[in-house]
C-alpha positions, 0 to 999 in steps of 0.5 A: 671292935665288933665284940666291944662296940658293935655287939653290945649296941645290936644294930640292925645292920653293920659292915666294915669298909676298908680305907681305900674302897670308894663307892661310885653309886648310891648303895642300899646296904639294907636292901642287900641284906633283906633276904640274906644274912651277909654280903661282901667280897667273896674269898675262896681259898683252900676249899673254904670261903668267907668274906674279906673283912675290908668289904663285909656287911651283916645283919645284926642278928648274926651277932646272936648266933656267933661271936665273929672273929675278923683275924686271919687264920694263918694256919689255913692260909686265910686272909683277914676275916678267914677266922670266920670261915666256920660261920660262913660254912654253915650258911647256904652259899648258893643261896647268897648274892655277892658283888660281881668283881673284875680288875683293871690292870695298869699294865700287863705286868700288874696282873695278879698284883696289888697294882690292879684296881679292883671293881666290886660291884659299884665300889672301886678298891684301889689297894695300897692307898697308904703307899707302904709299897712302891706302887705302879706309875700312874695308878693314883691318877687313874683312881683319881680320874675314875673317882672324879665324876663321883666326887663331883656329884658329892660336892654338888649335893652338899 
């Protein structure tokens, strides 16, 4: 998609948001990318860093510098988006801002599993939204409750 659709269009900004991530406040992507070429969920593994492809935003000029590859790099143990680690390694990571992250666990047994709910800046990542794996009881109700106030605001604005 990036190579065949986005790169030929040459947008000033672009990004990818996974199907189970929801904003809980207005987001100004242009402001987040004003002083840096990338923004998103920072992943650090095996001495390398990259942005997870499911929550990553870019200034369009990065496409003139490199063809991005959002696949995993399984040989290095890197998840989706990890194949771009060489691109990211050339950036001054210390000069970049990333969203604050924390997790909400439904119970102590959920810690470190996909049954946690990730808070990424002003976004909620519920994970496993397609239900391909049996999740913790009550997770859907918790996510629904967290999103309800924000969905009400959207409905009132329409």
